[in-house]
MARRO-906211 format. One record per residue (C-alpha): residue number from 1; residue in one letter; z, y, x negated. Coordinates in nm, 4 decimals. Each point is the difference from the previous one (the first is absolute). Layout:
! MARRO-906211
+-----+---------+----------+----------+----------+
| num | residuo |       pz |       py |       px |
+-----+---------+----------+----------+----------+
| NUM |       A |        Z |        Y |        X |
...
+-----+---------+----------+----------+----------+
This chain:
! MARRO-906211
+-----+---------+----------+----------+----------+
| num | residuo |       pz |       py |       px |
+-----+---------+----------+----------+----------+
|   1 |       M |   1.6083 |   0.8929 |   1.1970 |
|   2 |       K |  -0.0642 |   0.3511 |   0.1390 |
|   3 |       G |   0.0088 |   0.1430 |  -0.3493 |
|   4 |       N |  -0.2452 |  -0.2624 |  -0.1209 |
|   5 |       R |  -0.2308 |   0.0763 |   0.2923 |
|   6 |       K |  -0.0031 |   0.3710 |  -0.0897 |
|   7 |       L |  -0.0631 |  -0.0910 |  -0.3633 |
|   8 |       Y |  -0.2852 |  -0.2266 |   0.1039 |
|   9 |       L |  -0.1591 |   0.2640 |   0.2230 |
|  10 |       A |   0.0086 |   0.2531 |  -0.2853 |
|  11 |       Y |  -0.1650 |  -0.2483 |  -0.2370 |
|  12 |       Y |  -0.2552 |  -0.0862 |   0.2690 |
|  13 |       A |  -0.1093 |   0.3620 |   0.0341 |
|  14 |       Q |  -0.0185 |   0.0430 |  -0.3781 |
|  15 |       S |  -0.1947 |  -0.3222 |  -0.0397 |
|  16 |       V |  -0.2581 |   0.0884 |   0.2645 |
|  17 |       A |  -0.0593 |   0.3321 |  -0.1770 |
|  18 |       A |  -0.0407 |  -0.1754 |  -0.3361 |
|  19 |       I |  -0.2376 |  -0.2574 |   0.1480 |
|  20 |       K |  -0.2173 |   0.2727 |   0.1513 |
|  21 |       R |  -0.0256 |   0.1716 |  -0.3380 |
|  22 |       A |  -0.0987 |  -0.3252 |  -0.1689 |
|  23 |       A |  -0.2339 |  -0.1211 |   0.2742 |
|  24 |       A |  -0.3135 |   0.1197 |  -0.1747 |
|  25 |       S |   0.0517 |  -0.2388 |  -0.2907 |
|  26 |       I |   0.1781 |  -0.2917 |   0.1717 |
|  27 |       A |  -0.2127 |  -0.2651 |   0.1641 |
|  28 |       E |   0.2647 |  -0.1579 |   0.2221 |
|  29 |       I |   0.3231 |   0.0943 |   0.1734 |
|  30 |       N |   0.2007 |  -0.2975 |   0.1193 |
|  31 |       W |   0.3103 |  -0.0550 |   0.2044 |
|  32 |       V |   0.2780 |  -0.2506 |  -0.0691 |
|  33 |       C |   0.1595 |  -0.1913 |   0.2835 |
|  34 |       D |   0.2503 |  -0.2841 |   0.0246 |
|  35 |       S |  -0.1057 |  -0.1542 |   0.3275 |
|  36 |       V |  -0.3170 |   0.0429 |   0.2023 |
|  37 |       Q |  -0.1138 |  -0.0986 |   0.3471 |
|  38 |       P |  -0.2890 |   0.1163 |   0.2214 |
|  39 |       S |   0.0963 |   0.2440 |   0.2763 |
|  40 |       P |  -0.0609 |  -0.1164 |   0.3577 |
|  41 |       A |  -0.2391 |   0.2856 |   0.0752 |
|  42 |       G |  -0.2183 |  -0.0758 |  -0.2992 |
|  43 |       R |   0.1175 |   0.3139 |  -0.1790 |
|  44 |       S |   0.2644 |   0.0034 |  -0.2720 |
|  45 |       R |   0.2951 |   0.2159 |  -0.0935 |
|  46 |       F |   0.2130 |   0.0173 |  -0.3132 |
|  47 |       P |   0.3589 |   0.1089 |   0.0758 |
|  48 |       L |   0.2784 |   0.0708 |  -0.2453 |
|  49 |       Y |   0.1910 |  -0.2934 |  -0.1441 |
|  50 |       R |   0.1229 |  -0.2484 |   0.2575 |
|  51 |       T |   0.1874 |  -0.3287 |  -0.0242 |
|  52 |       G |  -0.2538 |  -0.1735 |   0.2242 |
|  53 |       E |  -0.3768 |  -0.0330 |  -0.0057 |
|  54 |       R |  -0.2091 |   0.2978 |  -0.1082 |
|  55 |       V |  -0.3622 |   0.0818 |   0.0753 |
|  56 |       I |  -0.2851 |   0.1724 |  -0.1763 |
|  57 |       R |  -0.0326 |   0.3764 |   0.0158 |
|  58 |       K |  -0.2392 |   0.1260 |   0.2666 |
|  59 |       N |  -0.2069 |   0.1963 |  -0.2549 |
|  60 |       N |  -0.1059 |  -0.3263 |  -0.1639 |
|  61 |       P |   0.0887 |  -0.0424 |  -0.3686 |
|  62 |       I |  -0.2777 |  -0.0802 |  -0.2453 |
|  63 |       R |   0.1963 |  -0.3006 |  -0.1284 |
|  64 |       I |   0.3133 |  -0.1803 |   0.1154 |
|  65 |       Y |   0.2731 |  -0.0871 |  -0.2523 |
|  66 |       F |   0.2245 |  -0.2612 |   0.1587 |
|  67 |       G |   0.2883 |  -0.2151 |  -0.1262 |
|  68 |       A |   0.2944 |   0.0463 |  -0.2379 |
|  69 |       E |   0.0004 |   0.1152 |  -0.3632 |
|  70 |       F |   0.3607 |  -0.0554 |  -0.0987 |
|  71 |       C |   0.1703 |  -0.2819 |   0.1965 |
|  72 |       Q |  -0.1300 |  -0.3466 |   0.0821 |
|  73 |       W |   0.2176 |  -0.0169 |   0.3114 |
|  74 |       R |  -0.1849 |   0.2976 |   0.1496 |
|  75 |       L |  -0.3395 |  -0.1695 |  -0.0278 |
|  76 |       P |  -0.1700 |  -0.0347 |   0.3399 |
|  77 |       S |  -0.0377 |  -0.3346 |   0.1691 |
|  78 |       P |  -0.3483 |  -0.1575 |   0.0135 |
|  79 |       K |  -0.0149 |   0.0943 |   0.3697 |
|  80 |       A |   0.0853 |   0.3656 |  -0.0754 |
|  81 |       L |  -0.2666 |   0.0044 |  -0.2712 |
|  82 |       F |  -0.2533 |  -0.1472 |   0.2418 |
|  83 |       N |   0.0814 |   0.2760 |   0.2516 |
|  84 |       A |  -0.0296 |   0.2654 |  -0.2697 |
|  85 |       L |  -0.3415 |  -0.1289 |  -0.1040 |
|  86 |       A |  -0.1137 |  -0.0015 |   0.3621 |
|  87 |       A |   0.1090 |   0.3627 |   0.0420 |
|  88 |       A |  -0.1725 |   0.1023 |  -0.3229 |
|  89 |       K |  -0.3222 |  -0.1745 |   0.1026 |
|  90 |       K |   0.0099 |   0.1734 |   0.3373 |
|  91 |       I |  -0.0224 |   0.3437 |  -0.1591 |
|  92 |       G |  -0.2166 |  -0.1140 |  -0.2928 |
|  93 |       S |   0.2587 |   0.0608 |  -0.2745 |
|  94 |       P |  -0.0022 |  -0.2033 |  -0.3241 |
|  95 |       F |   0.3274 |  -0.1751 |  -0.0743 |
|  96 |       T |   0.2454 |  -0.0172 |  -0.2896 |
|  97 |       L |   0.2984 |  -0.2365 |  -0.0004 |
|  98 |       L |   0.3053 |   0.1257 |  -0.1911 |
|  99 |       T |   0.2055 |  -0.2712 |  -0.1714 |
| 100 |       P |   0.3311 |   0.0199 |  -0.1955 |
| 101 |       W |   0.1569 |  -0.1836 |  -0.2926 |
| 102 |       V |   0.0885 |  -0.3491 |   0.1219 |
| 103 |       T |   0.2015 |  -0.3153 |  -0.0641 |
| 104 |       D |  -0.1324 |  -0.3501 |   0.0733 |
| 105 |       A |   0.0868 |   0.0581 |   0.3656 |
| 106 |       G |  -0.2079 |   0.3153 |  -0.0058 |
| 107 |       I |  -0.2949 |  -0.1820 |  -0.1566 |
| 108 |       D |   0.0033 |  -0.2365 |   0.2968 |
| 109 |       K |  -0.0098 |   0.2978 |   0.2385 |
| 110 |       L |  -0.2839 |   0.1625 |  -0.1951 |
| 111 |       R |  -0.2082 |  -0.3174 |   0.0032 |
| 112 |       K |   0.0088 |   0.0022 |   0.3820 |
| 113 |       L |  -0.0885 |   0.3696 |   0.0156 |
| 114 |       F |  -0.2851 |  -0.0352 |  -0.2498 |
| 115 |       S |  -0.1368 |  -0.2857 |   0.2098 |
| 116 |       V |  -0.0103 |   0.2282 |   0.3042 |
| 117 |       L |  -0.1799 |   0.2669 |  -0.2032 |
| 118 |       K |  -0.2485 |  -0.2527 |  -0.1338 |
| 119 |       D |  -0.0863 |  -0.1205 |   0.3500 |
| 120 |       E |   0.0081 |   0.3302 |   0.1917 |
| 121 |       A |  -0.0920 |   0.2701 |  -0.2550 |
| 122 |       P |  -0.1279 |  -0.1533 |  -0.3250 |
| 123 |       D |  -0.1058 |   0.3398 |  -0.1382 |
| 124 |       S |   0.3568 |   0.1375 |   0.0104 |
| 125 |       E |   0.2005 |   0.1390 |  -0.2917 |
| 126 |       V |   0.3411 |  -0.1277 |  -0.1078 |
| 127 |       V |   0.2455 |   0.2244 |  -0.1863 |
| 128 |       I |   0.1795 |  -0.2248 |  -0.2499 |
| 129 |       N |   0.3501 |   0.0737 |  -0.1315 |
| 130 |       D |   0.0777 |  -0.3446 |  -0.1442 |
| 131 |       L |  -0.1831 |  -0.1898 |  -0.2751 |
| 132 |       G |   0.0591 |  -0.3324 |   0.1720 |
| 133 |       A |  -0.1627 |   0.1377 |   0.3132 |
| 134 |       L |  -0.2930 |   0.1158 |  -0.2141 |
| 135 |       V |  -0.0497 |  -0.3519 |  -0.1352 |
| 136 |       L |   0.0199 |  -0.1385 |   0.3550 |
| 137 |       L |  -0.2621 |   0.2463 |   0.1181 |
| 138 |       R |  -0.2384 |  -0.0785 |  -0.2852 |
| 139 |       D |   0.0363 |  -0.3791 |   0.0159 |
| 140 |       E |   0.0027 |  -0.0566 |   0.3762 |
| 141 |       F |  -0.1522 |   0.3120 |   0.1564 |
| 142 |       P |  -0.2532 |   0.1392 |  -0.2506 |
| 143 |       G |  -0.1963 |   0.1802 |   0.2717 |
| 144 |       L |   0.2816 |   0.2490 |   0.0703 |
| 145 |       A |  -0.0051 |   0.3132 |  -0.2168 |
| 146 |       P |   0.3238 |   0.0647 |  -0.1955 |
| 147 |       S |   0.1392 |   0.3447 |  -0.0758 |
| 148 |       L |   0.2877 |   0.0475 |  -0.2452 |
| 149 |       G |   0.2986 |   0.1379 |   0.1893 |
| 150 |       R |   0.2551 |   0.2683 |  -0.0772 |
| 151 |       V |   0.2647 |  -0.2474 |  -0.1189 |
| 152 |       L |  -0.2262 |  -0.1329 |  -0.2783 |
| 153 |       I |  -0.1959 |   0.3094 |  -0.1036 |
| 154 |       R |   0.2752 |   0.1331 |  -0.2312 |
| 155 |       Q |   0.0480 |   0.3674 |   0.0752 |
| 156 |       R |   0.3010 |   0.2094 |  -0.1080 |
| 157 |       R |   0.1287 |   0.1356 |   0.3298 |
| 158 |       C |   0.3683 |   0.0779 |  -0.0617 |
| 159 |       P |   0.0843 |   0.3420 |   0.1534 |
| 160 |       R |   0.1987 |   0.0925 |  -0.3141 |
| 161 |       V |  -0.3151 |  -0.0001 |  -0.2161 |
| 162 |       P |  -0.1269 |   0.3526 |   0.0872 |
| 163 |       A |   0.3193 |   0.1597 |  -0.1332 |
| 164 |       M |  -0.0576 |  -0.1424 |  -0.3475 |
| 165 |       M |  -0.3773 |   0.0481 |  -0.0261 |
| 166 |       D |   0.0256 |   0.3390 |  -0.1761 |
| 167 |       N |   0.2074 |  -0.1582 |  -0.2766 |
| 168 |       L |  -0.2548 |  -0.2715 |  -0.0780 |
| 169 |       P |  -0.2907 |   0.0211 |  -0.2458 |
| 170 |       S |  -0.3442 |  -0.0060 |   0.1568 |
| 171 |       E |  -0.0399 |  -0.3734 |  -0.0750 |
| 172 |       G |   0.3243 |  -0.0699 |   0.1827 |
| 173 |       R |  -0.0986 |   0.2036 |   0.3030 |
| 174 |       E |  -0.3281 |  -0.1864 |   0.0194 |
| 175 |       I |   0.1782 |  -0.3366 |   0.0151 |
| 176 |       Y |   0.1983 |   0.1120 |   0.3044 |
| 177 |       M |  -0.3080 |   0.1224 |   0.1848 |
| 178 |       R |  -0.2352 |  -0.2935 |  -0.0584 |
| 179 |       T |  -0.0133 |  -0.3463 |   0.1575 |
| 180 |       G |  -0.0045 |  -0.3593 |  -0.1149 |
| 181 |       A |  -0.3602 |  -0.0308 |   0.1155 |
| 182 |       E |  -0.1151 |   0.1665 |  -0.3236 |
| 183 |       D |   0.1664 |  -0.2577 |  -0.2242 |
| 184 |       P |  -0.2705 |  -0.2240 |  -0.1576 |
| 185 |       L |   0.2012 |  -0.3176 |   0.0611 |
| 186 |       S |   0.0523 |   0.0919 |   0.3649 |
| 187 |       A |  -0.3683 |   0.0835 |   0.0381 |
| 188 |       R |  -0.0924 |  -0.3393 |  -0.1439 |
| 189 |       L |   0.2381 |  -0.1760 |   0.2414 |
| 190 |       M |  -0.1467 |   0.1886 |   0.2958 |
| 191 |       R |  -0.3545 |  -0.0925 |  -0.0984 |
| 192 |       R |   0.1055 |  -0.3628 |  -0.0302 |
| 193 |       Y |   0.1307 |  -0.0004 |   0.3581 |
| 194 |       G |  -0.2765 |   0.2096 |   0.1492 |
| 195 |       I |   0.2103 |   0.3109 |   0.0658 |
| 196 |       R |  -0.2114 |   0.3118 |   0.0542 |
| 197 |       R |   0.2549 |   0.2238 |   0.1706 |
| 198 |       V |   0.3578 |   0.1152 |  -0.0697 |
| 199 |       E |   0.2609 |   0.1641 |   0.2236 |
| 200 |       L |   0.1591 |   0.3140 |  -0.1447 |
| 201 |       D |   0.2724 |   0.2541 |   0.0718 |
| 202 |       Y |   0.0048 |   0.3665 |  -0.0977 |
| 203 |       P |   0.3373 |   0.0268 |  -0.1826 |
| 204 |       L |   0.1983 |   0.3237 |  -0.0146 |
| 205 |       Q |  -0.1065 |   0.0738 |  -0.3596 |
| 206 |       G |  -0.3683 |  -0.0310 |   0.0894 |
| 207 |       L |  -0.2774 |  -0.2516 |  -0.0522 |
| 208 |       E |  -0.2624 |  -0.0191 |  -0.2720 |
| 209 |       T |  -0.2001 |  -0.3198 |  -0.0129 |
| 210 |       D |  -0.3440 |  -0.1077 |  -0.1182 |
| 211 |       L |  -0.1230 |  -0.3014 |   0.1920 |
| 212 |       G |  -0.3559 |   0.0218 |  -0.1243 |
| 213 |       A |   0.0389 |  -0.2279 |  -0.3025 |
| 214 |       A |   0.1495 |  -0.2749 |   0.2170 |
| 215 |       K |  -0.2646 |   0.0599 |   0.2711 |
| 216 |       L |   0.2667 |   0.0304 |   0.2673 |
| 217 |       K |   0.0351 |   0.1951 |   0.3222 |
| 218 |       A |   0.3381 |   0.1105 |   0.1286 |
| 219 |       S |   0.1861 |   0.0649 |   0.3226 |
| 220 |       L |   0.2611 |   0.2782 |   0.0002 |
| 221 |       Y |   0.3013 |  -0.0300 |   0.2314 |
| 222 |       T |   0.1541 |   0.2993 |   0.1765 |
| 223 |       P |   0.2416 |   0.1487 |   0.0984 |
| 224 |       Y |   0.2453 |  -0.2462 |  -0.1595 |
| 225 |       A |  -0.0100 |  -0.1222 |  -0.3587 |
| 226 |       F |   0.1578 |  -0.3386 |  -0.0710 |
| 227 |       V |   0.2777 |   0.0205 |  -0.2633 |
| 228 |       T |   0.1675 |  -0.3407 |  -0.0371 |
| 229 |       L |   0.1254 |  -0.3075 |   0.1850 |
| 230 |       T |   0.2610 |  -0.2753 |  -0.0256 |
| 231 |       R |   0.0641 |  -0.3483 |   0.1355 |
| 232 |       H |   0.3566 |   0.1027 |   0.0857 |
| 233 |       C |  -0.1071 |   0.1663 |   0.3223 |
| 234 |       P |   0.2961 |   0.1860 |   0.1550 |
| 235 |       A |  -0.1642 |  -0.0264 |   0.3411 |
| 236 |       S |   0.0223 |  -0.3837 |  -0.0232 |
| 237 |       F |   0.3731 |  -0.0245 |  -0.0843 |
| 238 |       D |   0.2075 |  -0.1460 |   0.2838 |
| 239 |       G |   0.3382 |   0.0474 |  -0.1681 |
| 240 |       R |  -0.0097 |  -0.3409 |  -0.1669 |
| 241 |       T |  -0.3473 |  -0.0732 |  -0.1304 |
| 242 |       W |  -0.3277 |   0.1713 |  -0.0855 |
| 243 |       Q |  -0.2346 |  -0.1349 |   0.2652 |
| 244 |       A |  -0.2992 |   0.1131 |  -0.2056 |
| 245 |       F |   0.0719 |  -0.2987 |  -0.2269 |
| 246 |       N |  -0.0052 |  -0.2540 |   0.2837 |
| 247 |       R |  -0.3017 |  -0.2288 |   0.0121 |
| 248 |       S |   0.0142 |   0.0191 |   0.3777 |
| 249 |       G |  -0.0374 |   0.3773 |  -0.0112 |
| 250 |       C |   0.1905 |   0.3180 |   0.0838 |
| 251 |       K |   0.1347 |   0.0105 |   0.3544 |
| 252 |       I |   0.1598 |   0.3466 |  -0.0184 |
| 253 |       K |  -0.3009 |   0.2120 |  -0.1026 |
| 254 |       G |   0.2034 |   0.3173 |  -0.0044 |
| 255 |       C |  -0.2971 |   0.1635 |  -0.1737 |
| 256 |       V |  -0.1923 |   0.0037 |   0.3268 |
| 257 |       K |   0.2329 |   0.2547 |   0.1610 |
| 258 |       N |   0.1447 |   0.1925 |  -0.2925 |
| 259 |       I |  -0.1045 |   0.2216 |  -0.2878 |
| 260 |       L |   0.2659 |   0.1189 |  -0.2436 |
| 261 |       E |  -0.0304 |   0.3363 |  -0.1752 |
| 262 |       L |   0.1442 |  -0.0065 |  -0.3522 |
| 263 |       R |   0.0726 |   0.3237 |  -0.1850 |
| 264 |       N |   0.0864 |   0.0523 |  -0.3649 |
| 265 |       S |   0.0735 |   0.3220 |  -0.1882 |
| 266 |       A |  -0.2239 |  -0.1203 |  -0.2854 |
| 267 |       H |  -0.3131 |   0.0621 |   0.2082 |
| 268 |       E |  -0.0937 |   0.2154 |   0.2968 |
| 269 |       A |  -0.2103 |  -0.2513 |   0.1880 |
| 270 |       P |   0.2021 |  -0.2304 |   0.2280 |
| 271 |       L |  -0.0704 |  -0.3724 |  -0.0107 |
| 272 |       L |  -0.0809 |  -0.1732 |   0.3262 |
| 273 |       M |   0.1094 |  -0.3635 |   0.0117 |
| 274 |       R |  -0.1364 |  -0.2457 |   0.2545 |
| 275 |       G |   0.1426 |  -0.3452 |  -0.0563 |
| 276 |       N |  -0.0565 |  -0.1071 |  -0.3594 |
| 277 |       A |  -0.2409 |   0.2797 |  -0.0999 |
| 278 |       Q |   0.0422 |   0.3669 |  -0.0885 |
| 279 |       F |  -0.2504 |   0.2833 |   0.0445 |
| 280 |       V |  -0.0331 |   0.3704 |  -0.0706 |
| 281 |       A |  -0.2233 |   0.2632 |   0.1593 |
| 282 |       S |  -0.3242 |   0.0144 |  -0.1970 |
| 283 |       R |  -0.1348 |   0.3182 |  -0.1580 |
| 284 |       A |  -0.3371 |  -0.0923 |   0.1447 |
| 285 |       A |   0.1557 |   0.0350 |   0.3456 |
| 286 |       S |   0.1351 |   0.3481 |  -0.0714 |
| 287 |       G |  -0.3281 |   0.1264 |  -0.1380 |
| 288 |       Q |   0.1730 |   0.1042 |  -0.3231 |
| 289 |       G |  -0.1990 |  -0.2338 |  -0.2231 |
| 290 |       P |  -0.3279 |   0.0851 |  -0.1714 |
| 291 |       A |  -0.3366 |  -0.1539 |   0.0871 |
| 292 |       L |   0.0081 |  -0.3778 |   0.0301 |
| 293 |       P |  -0.1239 |  -0.2054 |  -0.2985 |
| 294 |       D |  -0.3451 |  -0.1541 |   0.0073 |
| 295 |       G |  -0.0133 |  -0.3492 |   0.1453 |
| 296 |       I |   0.2288 |   0.0702 |   0.2957 |
| 297 |       D |  -0.2260 |  -0.0438 |   0.3009 |
| 298 |       R |   0.2518 |  -0.0925 |   0.2683 |
| 299 |       I |   0.3137 |   0.1643 |   0.1419 |
| 300 |       V |   0.2494 |  -0.2267 |   0.1765 |
| 301 |       F |   0.2239 |   0.1960 |   0.2360 |
| 302 |       M |   0.3365 |  -0.1548 |   0.0872 |
| 303 |       E |   0.1498 |   0.1397 |   0.3181 |
| 304 |       D |   0.3421 |  -0.1219 |  -0.1133 |
| 305 |       A |   0.1628 |  -0.1398 |  -0.3138 |
| 306 |       P |  -0.1191 |  -0.3632 |  -0.0112 |
+-----+---------+----------+----------+----------+
């Protein structure tokens, strides 16, 4: 993990520099956290990744992103969500709940979490990465504001793409740099479900997107871009079964303590794998990308691969 810590610290420094350069045009800078609780002294701190509870950074984020994007077994309990909302209210930060793709068991968990949000913070946002969860939100909790998550937004994030960009015609390059939010059918679906915001990554090949026609705003995640995920989570394998498939949940949760670094000669950027999801360092974090596209009004900083 020492190597990963050094890698993280390098990305952190690069990301802070990139955020400062973009601050003039970005309305919000937000911080992602897995678990939140108020500090005893009334002030908050935000340490590096821990296996236990985590607290809000002392310099007070503009918005709190809390929850799990990629695994239903890492969703917080209703009590943990209640504590997170209390901490956010204490410092006056708006709240966004991150949710993953889910099975029926996950839908049951989300219904309980949405109920807490409805009662304690009815003006909160919910990042949706599952169409069934989107239907649940619209039908039973219409007051909560949905945002289309990184799993559903359809971006091409494979780290092998940059190497082939020069060999593609201009139309082909454009496909790899745009997002699913610009597709007319997707825009129609988002209007139907009241989606006014999307969650984006800055892939290695760059990002060109026009959100104006769909009347959308976007959040940009840094310093890690999501690449892909699987249900066959290696961190849930106990030598006999994949616990990620159990209705009762994953008891191992090897993802909490470990990040794997995957290297391939086909691309320079290493993949970072936490549990069932893979990530790569974003160009937005390194400051190598051009100016951000119009419509991006929020930067979400992840202190660690989620």
